[in-house]
C-alpha positions as CSV (number, residue, x, y, z in Angstrom):
1,M,-15.8,-9.2,-36.2
2,Q,-16.3,-13.1,-37.2
3,K,-15.9,-14.4,-40.2
4,I,-19.8,-15.8,-41.8
5,T,-19.3,-18.4,-44.3
6,L,-21.9,-20.4,-45.9
7,S,-21.2,-23.5,-47.6
8,V,-22.6,-24.3,-51.1
9,Y,-23.6,-28.5,-51.9
10,N,-23.5,-30.6,-53.8
11,S,-26.6,-31.4,-55.9
12,D,-28.0,-34.4,-53.7
13,F,-26.6,-31.7,-50.5
14,T,-24.1,-35.1,-49.8
15,A,-21.0,-32.9,-49.6
16,V,-20.1,-29.4,-49.4
17,E,-19.4,-28.4,-52.9
18,K,-17.5,-24.9,-51.8
19,T,-17.5,-23.1,-48.7
20,V,-17.6,-19.3,-48.9
21,E,-17.0,-16.0,-46.9
22,A,-19.3,-12.9,-46.2
23,K,-17.4,-9.7,-47.9
24,M,-17.9,-7.4,-44.7
25,T,-14.9,-5.3,-45.5
26,I,-17.1,-2.7,-47.1
27,I,-20.7,-3.0,-47.0
28,P,-22.4,0.5,-48.8
29,F,-25.5,1.6,-46.4
30,A,-27.1,1.4,-49.6
31,T,-26.3,-2.7,-48.4
32,I,-27.1,-2.6,-44.9
33,R,-30.4,0.0,-45.4
34,K,-32.4,-2.8,-47.8
35,F,-31.0,-5.8,-45.0
36,M,-32.5,-3.9,-42.4
37,A,-35.9,-2.8,-44.3
38,I,-36.1,-6.6,-45.3
39,F,-36.7,-7.5,-41.8
40,K,-37.9,-4.6,-40.3
41,N,-41.4,-5.2,-38.2
42,K,-41.1,-9.0,-37.8
43,D,-39.8,-10.8,-34.8
44,M,-36.5,-11.8,-34.8
45,S,-36.7,-13.2,-31.5
46,D,-35.5,-17.2,-32.8
47,G,-34.1,-18.6,-35.6
48,L,-37.9,-20.1,-36.7
49,K,-39.0,-17.0,-36.7
50,I,-35.9,-15.8,-38.7
51,A,-36.5,-18.7,-41.5
52,N,-40.2,-17.5,-41.6
53,A,-38.4,-14.3,-42.3
54,V,-36.1,-15.5,-44.4
55,I,-38.6,-17.1,-46.6
56,S,-41.0,-14.9,-47.0
57,S,-38.7,-12.6,-47.7
58,W,-36.9,-14.1,-50.5
59,E,-36.4,-11.9,-53.7
60,S,-35.6,-8.8,-51.4
61,L,-33.4,-11.1,-49.5
62,V,-31.0,-12.6,-52.2
63,V,-30.4,-9.8,-53.7
64,V,-28.4,-8.4,-50.6
65,L,-27.1,-11.6,-50.1
66,D,-25.7,-11.7,-53.8
67,R,-24.1,-8.2,-52.5
68,I,-21.9,-9.7,-49.2
69,F,-21.8,-13.4,-51.0
70,S,-20.4,-12.6,-54.5
71,D,-19.2,-15.7,-54.7
72,V,-22.6,-18.1,-55.3
73,S,-24.4,-17.8,-58.1
74,E,-27.8,-17.7,-58.6
75,E,-28.1,-21.8,-59.4
76,E,-25.8,-22.1,-56.1
77,W,-28.0,-20.5,-54.1
78,E,-30.9,-23.4,-55.1
79,R,-27.9,-26.1,-53.1
80,V,-27.2,-23.7,-49.6
81,D,-29.0,-25.6,-47.0
82,T,-31.6,-23.5,-45.2
83,A,-30.6,-24.0,-41.5
84,E,-27.7,-22.5,-42.0
85,L,-28.9,-19.9,-44.7
86,V,-30.4,-18.3,-41.3
87,R,-28.1,-19.0,-39.7
88,C,-26.3,-16.7,-41.3
89,V,-28.8,-14.5,-41.4
90,A,-28.9,-13.7,-37.7
91,A,-25.1,-13.2,-37.5
92,L,-25.5,-10.3,-40.7
93,I,-28.6,-8.6,-38.9
94,R,-26.0,-8.3,-35.2
95,Y,-23.3,-7.6,-38.0
96,A,-25.8,-4.6,-39.3
97,T,-27.4,-3.6,-35.8
98,S,-23.3,-3.4,-34.7
99,R,-23.1,-1.1,-37.3
100,I,-25.5,1.0,-37.4
101,L,-24.7,1.7,-33.1
102,I,-21.1,3.0,-33.8
103,I,-22.3,6.2,-36.0
104,P,-22.1,8.6,-34.5
105,T,-25.2,11.2,-33.2
106,E,-24.0,13.7,-31.3
107,K,-23.0,17.1,-33.6
108,N,-19.5,18.0,-33.9
């Protein structure tokens, strides 16, 4: 899987202050379940629709994102570019979906 990164900008958005990487090595099922529940029954066919889902679900989403991007403080979330965040959320949705698809469904 490719790395999913997110940039935190300085206060006037003129420079990247730091870049953080999603911690994807172990994501508890509960985190994936919460993440997928946020986007349940939402049209995710393009970036604008994902952006609307992100904005309308921000309070719930940030709880999940805090687990995945644990190096981002509450204050730093205010300095993340929305377009980049939407790209990260789309990548995380693809990742979560791929993780669910590899769960065995056959009985032993």
